[in-house]
Structure formats: structure tokens, C-alpha cells
C-alpha positions in Angstrom: -131.0 -9.9 -56.9 -131.3 -10.1 -53.2 -130.1 -6.7 -51.7 -129.0 -8.3 -48.4 -126.8 -10.9 -50.0 -125.8 -9.6 -53.4 -125.1 -5.9 -52.9 -121.6 -4.7 -51.8 -121.9 -1.0 -51.5 -123.6 2.3 -52.4 -121.6 5.1 -54.0 -122.7 8.7 -53.3 -121.9 11.2 -56.0 -122.2 15.0 -55.5 -121.6 17.9 -57.9 -122.9 21.4 -58.8 -124.0 20.5 -62.3 -126.5 17.7 -61.7 -125.1 15.7 -64.6 -123.5 12.3 -63.8 -121.8 10.3 -66.5 -119.6 7.8 -64.6 -116.3 9.8 -64.9 -116.8 11.2 -61.4 -115.2 9.8 -58.3 -117.8 9.0 -55.5 -117.8 11.5 -52.6 -118.7 8.7 -50.2 -118.9 4.9 -50.3 -121.3 3.1 -47.9 -121.6 -0.6 -47.1 -124.8 -1.9 -48.5 -125.5 -3.9 -45.3 -124.8 -2.7 -41.8 -122.6 -5.4 -40.3 -124.0 -4.6 -36.8 -127.6 -5.0 -37.6 -127.5 -7.0 -40.9 -130.0 -4.5 -42.3 -129.8 -2.7 -45.6 -128.2 0.8 -45.3 -131.0 3.3 -45.8 -129.5 6.7 -44.7 -126.5 8.9 -45.0 -125.9 12.5 -43.7 -124.6 14.6 -46.6 -123.0 17.0 -44.0 -120.4 14.3 -43.5 -118.9 15.1 -46.9 -116.3 17.7 -45.9 -115.7 19.1 -49.4 -119.2 20.7 -49.4 -119.6 24.4 -48.4 -122.5 26.6 -47.4 -124.2 28.4 -50.2 -123.9 26.5 -53.5 -126.7 24.3 -54.8 -125.5 20.7 -55.1 -126.9 17.6 -56.8 -126.6 14.1 -55.4 -127.0 10.8 -57.1 -126.4 7.2 -56.0 -125.3 4.0 -57.6 -125.6 0.5 -56.1 -122.7 -1.9 -56.7 -123.1 -5.6 -56.6 -120.5 -8.0 -55.1 -119.7 -8.9 -58.7 -118.7 -5.3 -59.4 -121.8 -4.6 -61.6 -123.0 -1.0 -61.1 -126.5 0.3 -61.4 -127.5 3.3 -63.4 -127.3 6.6 -61.5 -130.4 7.4 -59.4 -132.3 10.5 -60.5 -130.4 13.5 -59.1 -131.8 15.5 -56.2 -130.7 19.0 -55.3 -129.8 20.4 -51.9 -127.9 23.2 -50.3 -126.6 24.1 -46.8 
């Protein structure tokens, strides 16, 4: 798979449990390739997710989605808080 030509988007999942099973709705969806630079998207600011509040420990995981609709496994979750 060529990420620049075969990927459609990245889905960002956030919850307080750290467990992701596919039943969740992504908190953010990012284009895989930035149309202005034609470069792979490599960053996202979690502070842009308005449903998050200061205090709780959150977990984030990503999925890549191909143009065909095929989804990757969830990335290993990483924790953060504000």
C-alpha cells in the first residue's frame, strides 16, 4: 500500500477507558494527505476536540482508512490529560 495514493483518512478515537473495539464513533477524522502540500498528515492537536475537559485521563487511538474503505487495526492507545 502506498500511503500517499491509497489512504483516504485517519480516524482519531478518544475515551476514558483505553479500550477500543470498533463500536466507538471517531472524535475526529483527518484527511490522510494534505491537499495543499500533497504530504501525509502527521500531526493533530487533541485540544481541537471540544468534548474533552481539563482533569480526566484520556486515551487516544488511531485507525487508518484506505480509499477502498478497509480499516487498519487500532493503534496502541496512548494516555494524556489536560
